[in-house]
C-alpha positions as a Markdown table, in Angstrom:
| # | Residue | x | y | z |
|---|---|---|---|---|
| 1 | Unk | -12.7 | -7.2 | -1.7 |
| 2 | Unk | -9.9 | -4.9 | -2.9 |
| 3 | Unk | -9.4 | -4.0 | -6.5 |
| 4 | Unk | -7.1 | -6.1 | -8.6 |
| 5 | Unk | -5.3 | -2.9 | -9.5 |
| 6 | Unk | -2.5 | -1.5 | -7.3 |
| 7 | Unk | -3.3 | 1.9 | -5.6 |
| 8 | Unk | 0.2 | 3.3 | -6.2 |
| 9 | Unk | -0.1 | 6.0 | -8.9 |
| 10 | Unk | 1.1 | 4.7 | -12.2 |
| 11 | Unk | 1.6 | 1.1 | -11.1 |
| 12 | Unk | 0.2 | -1.6 | -13.4 |
| 13 | Unk | 1.6 | -4.6 | -11.6 |
| 14 | Unk | -0.5 | -7.7 | -11.1 |
| 15 | Unk | 1.6 | -8.9 | -8.1 |
| 16 | Unk | -0.3 | -10.0 | -5.0 |
| 17 | Unk | -1.9 | -7.2 | -3.1 |
| 18 | Unk | -1.9 | -6.0 | 0.5 |
| 19 | Unk | -4.8 | -4.3 | 2.2 |
| 20 | Unk | -4.1 | -0.9 | 3.8 |
| 21 | Unk | -3.2 | -1.3 | 7.5 |
| 22 | Unk | -5.6 | -0.5 | 10.4 |
| 23 | Unk | -3.1 | 1.5 | 12.3 |
| 24 | Unk | -3.7 | 5.2 | 11.6 |
| 25 | Unk | 0.0 | 6.2 | 11.3 |
| 26 | Unk | 0.8 | 3.4 | 9.0 |
| 27 | Unk | -2.4 | 3.9 | 7.0 |
| 28 | Unk | -1.6 | 7.6 | 6.4 |
| 29 | Unk | 2.0 | 6.8 | 5.4 |
| 30 | Unk | 0.7 | 4.2 | 2.8 |
| 31 | Unk | -1.8 | 6.8 | 1.6 |
| 32 | Unk | 0.9 | 9.5 | 1.1 |
| 33 | Unk | 3.3 | 7.1 | -0.6 |
| 34 | Unk | 0.7 | 5.9 | -3.1 |
| 35 | Unk | 0.3 | 9.5 | -4.2 |
| 36 | Unk | -3.2 | 8.6 | -5.6 |
| 37 | Unk | -5.4 | 11.7 | -5.2 |
| 38 | Unk | -8.7 | 9.7 | -5.4 |
| 39 | Unk | -7.9 | 8.0 | -2.1 |
| 40 | Unk | -7.3 | 11.1 | -0.1 |
| 41 | Unk | -11.0 | 12.0 | 0.0 |
| 42 | Unk | -12.3 | 8.6 | 0.9 |
| 43 | Unk | -13.1 | 7.3 | 4.3 |
| 44 | Unk | -10.5 | 4.9 | 5.8 |
| 45 | Unk | -13.0 | 2.0 | 5.9 |
| 46 | Unk | -13.7 | 2.5 | 2.1 |
| 47 | Unk | -10.0 | 2.5 | 1.3 |
| 48 | Unk | -9.3 | -0.6 | 3.4 |
| 49 | Unk | -12.2 | -2.4 | 1.8 |
| 50 | Unk | -11.7 | -1.4 | -1.9 |
| 51 | Unk | -8.0 | -0.6 | -2.4 |
| 52 | Unk | -4.7 | -2.3 | -1.9 |
| 53 | Unk | -0.9 | -1.9 | -2.6 |
| 54 | Unk | 0.9 | -4.6 | -4.6 |
| 55 | Unk | 3.8 | -6.6 | -3.2 |
| 56 | Unk | 6.2 | -5.0 | -5.6 |
| 57 | Unk | 6.4 | -1.9 | -3.4 |
| 58 | Unk | 7.6 | -3.7 | -0.3 |
| 59 | Unk | 11.2 | -4.7 | 0.6 |
| 60 | Unk | 11.9 | -8.4 | 1.1 |
| 61 | Unk | 12.5 | -7.6 | 4.8 |
| 62 | Unk | 8.7 | -6.8 | 5.1 |
| 63 | Unk | 7.7 | -10.4 | 4.4 |
| 64 | Unk | 6.4 | -12.4 | 7.4 |
| 65 | Unk | 8.3 | -15.7 | 7.3 |
| 66 | Unk | 6.2 | -18.7 | 6.1 |
| 67 | Unk | 3.3 | -16.6 | 5.0 |
| 68 | Unk | 2.2 | -14.3 | 2.1 |
| 69 | Unk | 1.5 | -11.5 | 4.6 |
| 70 | Unk | 3.6 | -8.5 | 5.6 |
| 71 | Unk | 5.1 | -7.9 | 9.0 |
| 72 | Unk | 3.2 | -5.5 | 11.2 |
| 73 | Unk | 4.3 | -1.9 | 10.6 |
| 74 | Unk | 5.6 | -2.6 | 7.0 |
| 75 | Unk | 5.6 | 0.4 | 4.8 |
| 76 | Unk | 5.8 | 0.6 | 1.0 |
| 77 | Unk | 9.3 | 1.9 | 0.0 |
| 78 | Unk | 10.0 | 0.6 | -3.5 |
| 79 | Unk | 9.0 | 1.8 | -6.9 |
| 80 | Unk | 7.0 | 4.7 | -5.6 |
| 81 | Unk | 6.2 | 8.0 | -7.3 |
| 82 | Unk | 9.4 | 10.0 | -6.7 |
| 83 | Unk | 7.8 | 13.3 | -5.5 |
| 84 | Unk | 6.5 | 11.9 | -2.3 |
| 85 | Unk | 8.8 | 9.3 | -0.9 |
| 86 | Unk | 9.4 | 10.0 | 2.8 |
| 87 | Unk | 11.5 | 7.6 | 4.8 |
């Protein structure tokens, strides 16, 4: 089960969390946007099992209607460390 803490560097939010995506491109984008050095050296399976990104970092347009899940391909774009945001 993922940590109760958000993986985005400096985030202390207790919002609901989203597990890192399976898709390699999306996974790598999430990883870069988190800017959390401890994640870069971990295996993808470990990151997906132990870490998550809170809902605060996703635009409302990422919400899947009628669920608490994100739409496929959603990327964190809000309240990220300013030195690595790439749209």
